[in-house]
KOLZA-473166 format. One record per atom (N, C-alpha, C): residue number from 1; residue in one letter; atom name; x, y, z. Coordinates in pm, whole numbers. Layout:
<recs>
{rec NUM A CA {X Y Z}}
...
</recs>
This chain:
<recs>
{rec 1 X N {-9335 17634 -11303}}
{rec 1 X CA {-9326 17654 -11445}}
{rec 1 X C {-9454 17721 -11491}}
{rec 2 X N {-9441 17824 -11573}}
{rec 2 X CA {-9556 17894 -11627}}
{rec 2 X C {-9560 17872 -11777}}
{rec 3 X N {-9675 17836 -11828}}
{rec 3 X CA {-9693 17821 -11971}}
{rec 3 X C {-9756 17946 -12026}}
{rec 4 X N {-9705 17994 -12138}}
{rec 4 X CA {-9757 18114 -12201}}
{rec 4 X C {-9816 18077 -12335}}
{rec 5 X N {-9938 18121 -12360}}
{rec 5 X CA {-10003 18093 -12488}}
{rec 5 X C {-9935 18173 -12598}}
{rec 6 X N {-9922 18113 -12715}}
{rec 6 X CA {-9869 18184 -12830}}
{rec 6 X C {-9973 18281 -12882}}
{rec 7 X N {-9930 18392 -12943}}
{rec 7 X CA {-10029 18485 -12999}}
{rec 7 X C {-10109 18416 -13108}}
{rec 8 X N {-10236 18449 -13115}}
{rec 8 X CA {-10321 18385 -13214}}
{rec 8 X C {-10326 18469 -13341}}
{rec 9 X N {-10359 18403 -13448}}
{rec 9 X CA {-10379 18469 -13576}}
{rec 9 X C {-10518 18431 -13624}}
{rec 10 X N {-10575 18506 -13719}}
{rec 10 X CA {-10710 18473 -13765}}
{rec 10 X C {-10724 18331 -13817}}
{rec 11 X N {-10616 18269 -13862}}
{rec 11 X CA {-10625 18133 -13917}}
{rec 11 X C {-10620 18026 -13809}}
{rec 12 X N {-10603 18065 -13682}}
{rec 12 X CA {-10591 17965 -13575}}
{rec 12 X C {-10721 17891 -13545}}
{rec 13 X N {-10836 17945 -13585}}
{rec 13 X CA {-10964 17881 -13558}}
{rec 13 X C {-10980 17850 -13409}}
{rec 14 X N {-10965 17955 -13326}}
{rec 14 X CA {-10973 17937 -13182}}
{rec 14 X C {-11114 17903 -13139}}
{rec 15 X N {-11125 17830 -13030}}
{rec 15 X CA {-11257 17796 -12978}}
{rec 15 X C {-11325 17922 -12924}}
{rec 16 X N {-11454 17920 -12919}}
{rec 16 X CA {-11528 18035 -12869}}
{rec 16 X C {-11541 18031 -12717}}
{rec 17 X N {-11481 17932 -12651}}
{rec 17 X CA {-11496 17920 -12506}}
{rec 17 X C {-11409 18019 -12430}}
{rec 18 X N {-11321 18089 -12499}}
{rec 18 X CA {-11233 18181 -12431}}
{rec 18 X C {-11105 18116 -12382}}
{rec 19 X N {-11093 17985 -12394}}
{rec 19 X CA {-10972 17915 -12356}}
{rec 19 X C {-10885 17908 -12480}}
{rec 20 X N {-10760 17950 -12468}}
{rec 20 X CA {-10670 17950 -12581}}
{rec 20 X C {-10648 17810 -12635}}
{rec 21 X N {-10622 17801 -12762}}
{rec 21 X CA {-10594 17674 -12826}}
{rec 21 X C {-10678 17658 -12950}}
{rec 22 X N {-10663 17544 -13014}}
{rec 22 X CA {-10742 17516 -13134}}
{rec 22 X C {-10879 17466 -13094}}
{rec 23 X N {-10970 17470 -13186}}
{rec 23 X CA {-11107 17422 -13162}}
{rec 23 X C {-11100 17277 -13114}}
{rec 24 X N {-11181 17243 -13015}}
{rec 24 X CA {-11173 17114 -12946}}
{rec 24 X C {-11181 16995 -13042}}
{rec 25 X N {-11275 16996 -13135}}
{rec 25 X CA {-11289 16882 -13228}}
{rec 25 X C {-11167 16868 -13318}}
{rec 26 X N {-11108 16979 -13357}}
{rec 26 X CA {-10986 16973 -13439}}
{rec 26 X C {-10872 16915 -13357}}
{rec 27 X N {-10861 16958 -13231}}
{rec 27 X CA {-10757 16908 -13141}}
{rec 27 X C {-10771 16758 -13119}}
{rec 28 X N {-10892 16713 -13087}}
{rec 28 X CA {-10915 16570 -13066}}
{rec 28 X C {-10891 16491 -13194}}
{rec 29 X N {-10930 16547 -13308}}
{rec 29 X CA {-10905 16481 -13437}}
{rec 29 X C {-10758 16459 -13462}}
{rec 30 X N {-10676 16558 -13426}}
{rec 30 X CA {-10532 16542 -13441}}
{rec 30 X C {-10480 16433 -13348}}
{rec 31 X N {-10523 16435 -13221}}
{rec 31 X CA {-10475 16336 -13125}}
{rec 31 X C {-10514 16194 -13165}}
{rec 32 X N {-10630 16177 -13229}}
{rec 32 X CA {-10672 16042 -13272}}
{rec 32 X C {-10578 15983 -13376}}
{rec 33 X N {-10507 16068 -13446}}
{rec 33 X CA {-10415 16023 -13551}}
{rec 33 X C {-10280 15980 -13495}}
{rec 34 X N {-10259 16001 -13367}}
{rec 34 X CA {-10134 15961 -13300}}
{rec 34 X C {-10151 15818 -13248}}
{rec 35 X N {-10090 15723 -13316}}
{rec 35 X CA {-10100 15582 -13273}}
{rec 35 X C {-10012 15561 -13150}}
{rec 36 X N {-10068 15494 -13048}}
{rec 36 X CA {-9993 15467 -12926}}
{rec 36 X C {-10018 15324 -12880}}
{rec 37 X N {-9919 15269 -12811}}
{rec 37 X CA {-9939 15140 -12746}}
{rec 37 X C {-10038 15160 -12631}}
{rec 38 X N {-10136 15073 -12622}}
{rec 38 X CA {-10234 15083 -12514}}
{rec 38 X C {-10162 15049 -12384}}
{rec 39 X N {-10177 15139 -12287}}
{rec 39 X CA {-10107 15130 -12160}}
{rec 39 X C {-10207 15126 -12046}}
{rec 40 X N {-10188 15034 -11953}}
{rec 40 X CA {-10269 15029 -11832}}
{rec 40 X C {-10177 15053 -11714}}
{rec 41 X N {-10215 15147 -11628}}
{rec 41 X CA {-10139 15178 -11508}}
{rec 41 X C {-10216 15123 -11389}}
{rec 42 X N {-10147 15056 -11298}}
{rec 42 X CA {-10209 15005 -11176}}
{rec 42 X C {-10132 15056 -11055}}
{rec 43 X N {-10204 15065 -10944}}
{rec 43 X CA {-10142 15105 -10817}}
{rec 43 X C {-10208 15025 -10706}}
{rec 44 X N {-10130 14990 -10603}}
{rec 44 X CA {-10188 14913 -10493}}
{rec 44 X C {-10283 14999 -10411}}
{rec 45 X N {-10384 14935 -10354}}
{rec 45 X CA {-10473 15005 -10262}}
{rec 45 X C {-10397 15044 -10137}}
{rec 46 X N {-10450 15142 -10067}}
{rec 46 X CA {-10382 15189 -9947}}
{rec 46 X C {-10481 15190 -9831}}
{rec 47 X N {-10434 15155 -9715}}
{rec 47 X CA {-10515 15155 -9593}}
{rec 47 X C {-10643 15074 -9611}}
{rec 48 X N {-10631 14955 -9669}}
{rec 48 X CA {-10746 14868 -9687}}
{rec 48 X C {-10830 14895 -9810}}
{rec 49 X N {-10797 15000 -9886}}
{rec 49 X CA {-10870 15028 -10011}}
{rec 49 X C {-10827 14930 -10119}}
{rec 50 X N {-10914 14904 -10217}}
{rec 50 X CA {-10876 14815 -10327}}
{rec 50 X C {-10775 14881 -10419}}
{rec 51 X N {-10705 14800 -10500}}
{rec 51 X CA {-10612 14858 -10598}}
{rec 51 X C {-10689 14938 -10703}}
{rec 52 X N {-10616 15022 -10774}}
{rec 52 X CA {-10677 15097 -10884}}
{rec 52 X C {-10600 15069 -11012}}
{rec 53 X N {-10666 15095 -11123}}
{rec 53 X CA {-10603 15081 -11252}}
{rec 53 X C {-10684 15156 -11356}}
{rec 54 X N {-10616 15201 -11461}}
{rec 54 X CA {-10683 15277 -11567}}
{rec 54 X C {-10603 15265 -11696}}
{rec 55 X N {-10672 15282 -11807}}
{rec 55 X CA {-10608 15285 -11938}}
{rec 55 X C {-10557 15426 -11962}}
{rec 56 X N {-10430 15437 -11997}}
{rec 56 X CA {-10367 15567 -12022}}
{rec 56 X C {-10317 15574 -12166}}
{rec 57 X N {-10336 15687 -12230}}
{rec 57 X CA {-10284 15704 -12366}}
{rec 57 X C {-10165 15799 -12368}}
{rec 58 X N {-10113 15831 -12251}}
{rec 58 X CA {-10011 15935 -12242}}
{rec 58 X C {-9879 15886 -12186}}
{rec 59 X N {-9848 15759 -12193}}
{rec 59 X CA {-9722 15707 -12140}}
{rec 59 X C {-9607 15745 -12233}}
{rec 60 X N {-9495 15787 -12175}}
{rec 60 X CA {-9377 15817 -12256}}
{rec 60 X C {-9250 15805 -12173}}
{rec 61 X N {-9140 15781 -12242}}
{rec 61 X CA {-9008 15788 -12181}}
{rec 61 X C {-8970 15935 -12171}}
{rec 62 X N {-8914 15975 -12057}}
{rec 62 X CA {-8878 16115 -12035}}
{rec 62 X C {-8727 16135 -12039}}
{rec 63 X N {-8653 16047 -11971}}
{rec 63 X CA {-8509 16066 -11956}}
{rec 63 X C {-8439 15932 -11942}}
{rec 64 X N {-8316 15925 -11994}}
{rec 64 X CA {-8234 15805 -11975}}
{rec 64 X C {-8143 15818 -11854}}
{rec 65 X N {-8097 15941 -11821}}
{rec 65 X CA {-8008 15968 -11709}}
{rec 65 X C {-8062 16087 -11633}}
{rec 66 X N {-8135 16070 -11527}}
{rec 66 X CA {-8178 15943 -11469}}
{rec 66 X C {-8293 15885 -11550}}
{rec 67 X N {-8314 15756 -11534}}
{rec 67 X CA {-8426 15691 -11603}}
{rec 67 X C {-8557 15742 -11545}}
{rec 68 X N {-8640 15800 -11632}}
{rec 68 X CA {-8771 15851 -11592}}
{rec 68 X C {-8871 15825 -11703}}
{rec 69 X N {-8992 15791 -11663}}
{rec 69 X CA {-9105 15778 -11754}}
{rec 69 X C {-9218 15864 -11699}}
{rec 70 X N {-9320 15887 -11782}}
{rec 70 X CA {-9435 15963 -11733}}
{rec 70 X C {-9564 15909 -11792}}
{rec 71 X N {-9672 15941 -11723}}
{rec 71 X CA {-9807 15922 -11774}}
{rec 71 X C {-9891 16033 -11715}}
{rec 72 X N {-10005 16057 -11776}}
{rec 72 X CA {-10095 16161 -11727}}
{rec 72 X C {-10224 16098 -11680}}
{rec 73 X N {-10287 16164 -11582}}
{rec 73 X CA {-10412 16115 -11526}}
{rec 73 X C {-10500 16233 -11492}}
{rec 74 X N {-10628 16225 -11528}}
{rec 74 X CA {-10725 16328 -11494}}
{rec 74 X C {-10741 16331 -11342}}
{rec 75 X N {-10728 16449 -11283}}
{rec 75 X CA {-10737 16459 -11138}}
{rec 75 X C {-10880 16442 -11087}}
{rec 76 X N {-10978 16435 -11176}}
{rec 76 X CA {-11116 16404 -11137}}
{rec 76 X C {-11146 16255 -11147}}
{rec 77 X N {-11050 16174 -11192}}
{rec 77 X CA {-11076 16031 -11209}}
{rec 77 X C {-11083 15962 -11073}}
{rec 78 X N {-11153 15850 -11069}}
{rec 78 X CA {-11165 15774 -10944}}
{rec 78 X C {-11030 15715 -10901}}
{rec 79 X N {-10935 15701 -10994}}
{rec 79 X CA {-10803 15646 -10961}}
{rec 79 X C {-10709 15750 -10901}}
{rec 80 X N {-10737 15878 -10926}}
{rec 80 X CA {-10642 15981 -10884}}
{rec 80 X C {-10613 15982 -10733}}
{rec 81 X N {-10710 15973 -10643}}
{rec 81 X CA {-10674 15980 -10501}}
{rec 81 X C {-10570 15874 -10460}}
{rec 82 X N {-10580 15754 -10516}}
{rec 82 X CA {-10483 15649 -10483}}
{rec 82 X C {-10349 15679 -10548}}
{rec 83 X N {-10349 15717 -10676}}
{rec 83 X CA {-10223 15748 -10746}}
{rec 83 X C {-10156 15870 -10683}}
{rec 84 X N {-10235 15964 -10633}}
{rec 84 X CA {-10179 16084 -10570}}
{rec 84 X C {-10098 16050 -10445}}
{rec 85 X N {-10127 15935 -10382}}
{rec 85 X CA {-10057 15894 -10260}}
{rec 85 X C {-9962 15776 -10282}}
{rec 86 X N {-9971 15711 -10396}}
{rec 86 X CA {-9895 15587 -10420}}
{rec 86 X C {-9745 15614 -10425}}
{rec 87 X N {-9670 15526 -10363}}
{rec 87 X CA {-9524 15533 -10372}}
{rec 87 X C {-9474 15461 -10497}}
{rec 88 X N {-9552 15363 -10546}}
{rec 88 X CA {-9514 15286 -10664}}
{rec 88 X C {-9636 15265 -10753}}
{rec 89 X N {-9611 15252 -10882}}
{rec 89 X CA {-9714 15218 -10981}}
{rec 89 X C {-9654 15117 -11078}}
{rec 90 X N {-9742 15045 -11146}}
{rec 90 X CA {-9697 14954 -11251}}
{rec 90 X C {-9756 15001 -11384}}
{rec 91 X N {-9671 15008 -11484}}
{rec 91 X CA {-9711 15053 -11617}}
{rec 91 X C {-9702 14933 -11709}}
{rec 92 X N {-9817 14893 -11765}}
{rec 92 X CA {-9827 14774 -11850}}
{rec 92 X C {-9850 14816 -11994}}
{rec 93 X N {-9769 14764 -12086}}
{rec 93 X CA {-9793 14782 -12229}}
{rec 93 X C {-9869 14659 -12276}}
{rec 94 X N {-9992 14679 -12324}}
{rec 94 X CA {-10075 14565 -12361}}
{rec 94 X C {-10031 14503 -12492}}
{rec 95 X N {-10052 14373 -12501}}
{rec 95 X CA {-10018 14296 -12619}}
{rec 95 X C {-10138 14288 -12713}}
{rec 96 X N {-10107 14265 -12839}}
{rec 96 X CA {-10212 14242 -12939}}
{rec 96 X C {-10308 14137 -12883}}
{rec 97 X N {-10437 14159 -12899}}
{rec 97 X CA {-10536 14065 -12850}}
{rec 97 X C {-10589 14097 -12711}}
{rec 98 X N {-10538 14200 -12645}}
{rec 98 X CA {-10583 14234 -12510}}
{rec 98 X C {-10684 14351 -12510}}
{rec 99 X N {-10767 14358 -12614}}
{rec 99 X CA {-10867 14464 -12622}}
{rec 99 X C {-10962 14461 -12503}}
{rec 100 X N {-11000 14342 -12458}}
{rec 100 X CA {-11094 14333 -12346}}
{rec 100 X C {-11032 14388 -12218}}
{rec 101 X N {-10904 14365 -12198}}
{rec 101 X CA {-10834 14421 -12082}}
{rec 101 X C {-10836 14574 -12093}}
{rec 102 X N {-10805 14626 -12210}}
{rec 102 X CA {-10806 14771 -12231}}
{rec 102 X C {-10944 14829 -12203}}
{rec 103 X N {-11048 14764 -12253}}
{rec 103 X CA {-11184 14814 -12230}}
{rec 103 X C {-11222 14811 -12082}}
{rec 104 X N {-11185 14703 -12014}}
{rec 104 X CA {-11216 14691 -11871}}
{rec 104 X C {-11154 14807 -11794}}
{rec 105 X N {-11027 14837 -11820}}
{rec 105 X CA {-10959 14941 -11745}}
{rec 105 X C {-10995 15082 -11792}}
{rec 106 X N {-11068 15092 -11904}}
{rec 106 X CA {-11115 15222 -11952}}
{rec 106 X C {-11260 15250 -11911}}
{rec 107 X N {-11327 15150 -11852}}
{rec 107 X CA {-11468 15163 -11817}}
{rec 107 X C {-11484 15209 -11673}}
{rec 108 X N {-11564 15312 -11656}}
{rec 108 X CA {-11591 15364 -11521}}
{rec 108 X C {-11691 15274 -11449}}
{rec 109 X N {-11675 15265 -11317}}
{rec 109 X CA {-11775 15199 -11234}}
{rec 109 X C {-11772 15048 -11234}}
{rec 110 X N {-11666 14986 -11286}}
{rec 110 X CA {-11658 14839 -11283}}
{rec 110 X C {-11542 14799 -11191}}
{rec 111 X N {-11549 14676 -11139}}
{rec 111 X CA {-11439 14624 -11060}}
{rec 111 X C {-11334 14570 -11156}}
{rec 112 X N {-11232 14646 -11178}}
{rec 112 X CA {-11129 14612 -11278}}
{rec 112 X C {-11043 14493 -11236}}
{rec 113 X N {-11050 14456 -11109}}
{rec 113 X CA {-10969 14346 -11059}}
{rec 113 X C {-11054 14225 -11018}}
{rec 114 X N {-11180 14222 -11059}}
{rec 114 X CA {-11271 14113 -11022}}
{rec 114 X C {-11222 13979 -11075}}
{rec 115 X N {-11170 13977 -11198}}
{rec 115 X CA {-11122 13853 -11258}}
{rec 115 X C {-10979 13829 -11211}}
{rec 116 X N {-10965 13751 -11105}}
{rec 116 X CA {-10833 13730 -11045}}
{rec 116 X C {-10742 13642 -11129}}
{rec 117 X N {-10792 13586 -11241}}
{rec 117 X CA {-10706 13509 -11330}}
{rec 117 X C {-10627 13601 -11424}}
{rec 118 X N {-10660 13730 -11426}}
{rec 118 X CA {-10594 13825 -11517}}
{rec 118 X C {-10479 13901 -11453}}
{rec 119 X N {-10457 13881 -11323}}
{rec 119 X CA {-10351 13956 -11257}}
{rec 119 X C {-10298 13880 -11136}}
{rec 120 X N {-10185 13927 -11083}}
{rec 120 X CA {-10122 13870 -10964}}
{rec 120 X C {-10065 13983 -10881}}
{rec 121 X N {-10037 13954 -10755}}
{rec 121 X CA {-9971 14052 -10669}}
{rec 121 X C {-9823 14053 -10701}}
{rec 122 X N {-9767 14172 -10716}}
{rec 122 X CA {-9625 14188 -10741}}
{rec 122 X C {-9558 14263 -10628}}
{rec 123 X N {-9439 14315 -10653}}
{rec 123 X CA {-9369 14388 -10548}}
{rec 123 X C {-9449 14511 -10504}}
{rec 124 X N {-9433 14549 -10379}}
{rec 124 X CA {-9499 14666 -10319}}
{rec 124 X C {-9651 14651 -10319}}
{rec 125 X N {-9702 14527 -10325}}
{rec 125 X CA {-9847 14504 -10329}}
{rec 125 X C {-9910 14541 -10462}}
{rec 126 X N {-9826 14556 -10562}}
{rec 126 X CA {-9867 14602 -10694}}
{rec 126 X C {-9947 14496 -10770}}
{rec 127 X N {-10064 14532 -10825}}
{rec 127 X CA {-10131 14439 -10915}}
{rec 127 X C {-10060 14438 -11050}}
{rec 128 X N {-10017 14319 -11092}}
{rec 128 X CA {-9948 14302 -11221}}
{rec 128 X C {-10037 14219 -11313}}
{rec 129 X N {-10060 14270 -11433}}
{rec 129 X CA {-10149 14203 -11529}}
{rec 129 X C {-10074 14092 -11602}}
{rec 130 X N {-10145 13982 -11629}}
{rec 130 X CA {-10090 13870 -11705}}
{rec 130 X C {-10099 13897 -11854}}
{rec 131 X N {-10006 13838 -11929}}
{rec 131 X CA {-10013 13836 -12075}}
{rec 131 X C {-9977 13966 -12143}}
{rec 132 X N {-9920 14062 -12070}}
{rec 132 X CA {-9885 14190 -12130}}
{rec 132 X C {-9755 14180 -12207}}
{rec 133 X N {-9733 14278 -12294}}
{rec 133 X CA {-9610 14284 -12372}}
{rec 133 X C {-9492 14325 -12285}}
{rec 134 X N {-9516 14419 -12194}}
{rec 134 X CA {-9409 14467 -12106}}
{rec 134 X C {-9471 14529 -11982}}
{rec 135 X N {-9393 14531 -11873}}
{rec 135 X CA {-9438 14598 -11750}}
{rec 135 X C {-9317 14664 -11684}}
{rec 136 X N {-9339 14787 -11639}}
{rec 136 X CA {-9241 14861 -11561}}
{rec 136 X C {-9302 14888 -11424}}
{rec 137 X N {-9234 14850 -11319}}
{rec 137 X CA {-9274 14894 -11186}}
{rec 137 X C {-9189 15016 -11157}}
{rec 138 X N {-9255 15125 -11117}}
{rec 138 X CA {-9186 15252 -11098}}
{rec 138 X C {-9211 15310 -10960}}
{rec 139 X N {-9108 15373 -10907}}
{rec 139 X CA {-9122 15455 -10789}}
{rec 139 X C {-9168 15593 -10836}}
{rec 140 X N {-9276 15643 -10779}}
{rec 140 X CA {-9324 15776 -10816}}
{rec 140 X C {-9229 15879 -10756}}
{rec 141 X N {-9176 15967 -10842}}
{rec 141 X CA {-9081 16067 -10794}}
{rec 141 X C {-9139 16209 -10797}}
{rec 142 X N {-9243 16230 -10878}}
{rec 142 X CA {-9302 16364 -10881}}
{rec 142 X C {-9439 16359 -10946}}
{rec 143 X N {-9526 16448 -10902}}
{rec 143 X CA {-9658 16468 -10961}}
{rec 143 X C {-9668 16617 -10994}}
{rec 144 X N {-9693 16648 -11121}}
{rec 144 X CA {-9694 16787 -11165}}
{rec 144 X C {-9834 16822 -11213}}
{rec 145 X N {-9903 16917 -11149}}
{rec 145 X CA {-10034 16959 -11199}}
{rec 145 X C {-10019 17017 -11340}}
{rec 146 X N {-10109 16979 -11429}}
{rec 146 X CA {-10107 17028 -11567}}
{rec 146 X C {-10251 17038 -11615}}
{rec 147 X N {-10312 17154 -11603}}
{rec 147 X CA {-10451 17170 -11639}}
{rec 147 X C {-10538 17082 -11551}}
{rec 148 X N {-10630 17007 -11614}}
{rec 148 X CA {-10717 16919 -11536}}
{rec 148 X C {-10653 16783 -11507}}
{rec 149 X N {-10529 16764 -11550}}
{rec 149 X CA {-10457 16639 -11531}}
{rec 149 X C {-10337 16660 -11437}}
{rec 150 X N {-10272 16550 -11405}}
{rec 150 X CA {-10142 16553 -11338}}
{rec 150 X C {-10047 16470 -11423}}
{rec 151 X N {-9926 16517 -11436}}
{rec 151 X CA {-9820 16440 -11500}}
{rec 151 X C {-9748 16367 -11388}}
{rec 152 X N {-9746 16235 -11396}}
{rec 152 X CA {-9681 16154 -11293}}
{rec 152 X C {-9549 16104 -11349}}
{rec 153 X N {-9440 16137 -11280}}
{rec 153 X CA {-9308 16093 -11320}}
{rec 153 X C {-9266 15976 -11233}}
{rec 154 X N {-9215 15871 -11297}}
{rec 154 X CA {-9173 15753 -11225}}
{rec 154 X C {-9033 15709 -11263}}
{rec 155 X N {-8962 15654 -11166}}
{rec 155 X CA {-8830 15596 -11188}}
{rec 155 X C {-8844 15444 -11188}}
{rec 156 X N {-8813 15379 -11302}}
{rec 156 X CA {-8827 15233 -11307}}
{rec 156 X C {-8739 15164 -11203}}
{rec 157 X N {-8800 15067 -11132}}
{rec 157 X CA {-8725 14986 -11036}}
{rec 157 X C {-8721 14840 -11078}}
{rec 158 X N {-8811 14800 -11168}}
{rec 158 X CA {-8803 14666 -11229}}
{rec 158 X C {-8874 14671 -11363}}
{rec 159 X N {-8831 14583 -11452}}
{rec 159 X CA {-8887 14580 -11587}}
{rec 159 X C {-8884 14438 -11641}}
{rec 160 X N {-8984 14406 -11718}}
{rec 160 X CA {-8985 14279 -11791}}
{rec 160 X C {-9058 14301 -11923}}
{rec 161 X N {-9015 14228 -12023}}
{rec 161 X CA {-9085 14234 -12152}}
{rec 161 X C {-9086 14095 -12214}}
{rec 162 X N {-9181 14077 -12304}}
{rec 162 X CA {-9204 13946 -12365}}
{rec 162 X C {-9215 13964 -12516}}
{rec 163 X N {-9191 13858 -12592}}
{rec 163 X CA {-9207 13868 -12737}}
{rec 163 X C {-9353 13894 -12774}}
{rec 164 X N {-9373 13958 -12885}}
{rec 164 X CA {-9508 13983 -12933}}
{rec 164 X C {-9523 14121 -12990}}
{rec 165 X N {-9643 14152 -13031}}
{rec 165 X CA {-9674 14282 -13090}}
{rec 165 X C {-9767 14358 -12997}}
{rec 166 X N {-9761 14492 -13003}}
{rec 166 X CA {-9844 14573 -12914}}
{rec 166 X C {-9988 14585 -12961}}
{rec 167 X N {-10076 14608 -12867}}
{rec 167 X CA {-10211 14654 -12897}}
{rec 167 X C {-10199 14804 -12914}}
{rec 168 X N {-10249 14855 -13025}}
{rec 168 X CA {-10239 14998 -13053}}
{rec 168 X C {-10374 15065 -13042}}
{rec 169 X N {-10371 15193 -13007}}
{rec 169 X CA {-10491 15276 -13009}}
{rec 169 X C {-10471 15380 -13118}}
{rec 170 X N {-10564 15385 -13213}}
{rec 170 X CA {-10554 15478 -13325}}
{rec 170 X C {-10694 15508 -13377}}
{rec 171 X N {-10722 15635 -13402}}
{rec 171 X CA {-10848 15681 -13458}}
{rec 171 X C {-10968 15634 -13373}}
{rec 172 X N {-10947 15637 -13240}}
{rec 172 X CA {-11055 15605 -13147}}
{rec 172 X C {-11083 15457 -13129}}
{rec 173 X N {-10999 15370 -13183}}
{rec 173 X CA {-11023 15227 -13167}}
{rec 173 X C {-10893 15150 -13151}}
{rec 174 X N {-10907 15020 -13131}}
{rec 174 X CA {-10792 14933 -13112}}
{rec 174 X C {-10753 14870 -13245}}
{rec 175 X N {-10622 14857 -13266}}
{rec 175 X CA {-10571 14798 -13389}}
{rec 175 X C {-10438 14730 -13357}}
{rec 176 X N {-10373 14675 -13457}}
{rec 176 X CA {-10245 14609 -13438}}
{rec 176 X C {-10158 14633 -13560}}
{rec 177 X N {-10032 14594 -13549}}
{rec 177 X CA {-9939 14611 -13659}}
{rec 177 X C {-9974 14514 -13772}}
{rec 178 X N {-9966 14560 -13894}}
{rec 178 X CA {-9985 14471 -14011}}
{rec 178 X C {-9849 14413 -14046}}
{rec 179 X N {-9844 14283 -14060}}
{rec 179 X CA {-9716 14217 -14094}}
{rec 179 X C {-9726 14153 -14229}}
</recs>
C-alpha cells in the first residue's frame, strides 16, 4: 500500500522539516484532544527473555467479520523485538484508578513486571494484569510497517470484561468519566 500526500495550500502551515503534514505541535495538540481508554499491551517473553508490556494510545477495533483489532508500536521501542516475534498478545483496557499501572507501563527502563501481585500468567504464557476493565488475548495475524511505527493486527481468541469505568487519557493526562 502506498500513501500519497495531499497537495498543500498556503494555509496548511506545513512544517519546515520537509516532511509533509501539519506543524508537529499543531498535530500533537489535535491528538491530545482525542480522549482514549488507556490501553496496556503485554506479550510473553521468548527463549528465556522476560515478558514485555507498554502503554498504547492507538488501540482500535478494525473489523467484525473477521474479528480484528489493532494497536501501534514504535519500532524503536524496547518492546518491539518481542512483539515483532510474538504469536499472541494481551490487550488490557485499564479501569479508573489504575493511573500507576499506566505510568509503570509508559516508563522506560523499569521492570514493568516486578510487582507480581499486579499480574498473573495466562494462556500462551501471557502476562495478564489484575483489576483491568477488560482484556483481549489476540493471535497476531499481521504487522504492517507505518512510518516509524508498526500497526499490529490481532484476532481475539479470548475476552473478558468487568463492571466499572475506564481510565481515560486526554490532554496529556489521566482522567475519568464524570457521573
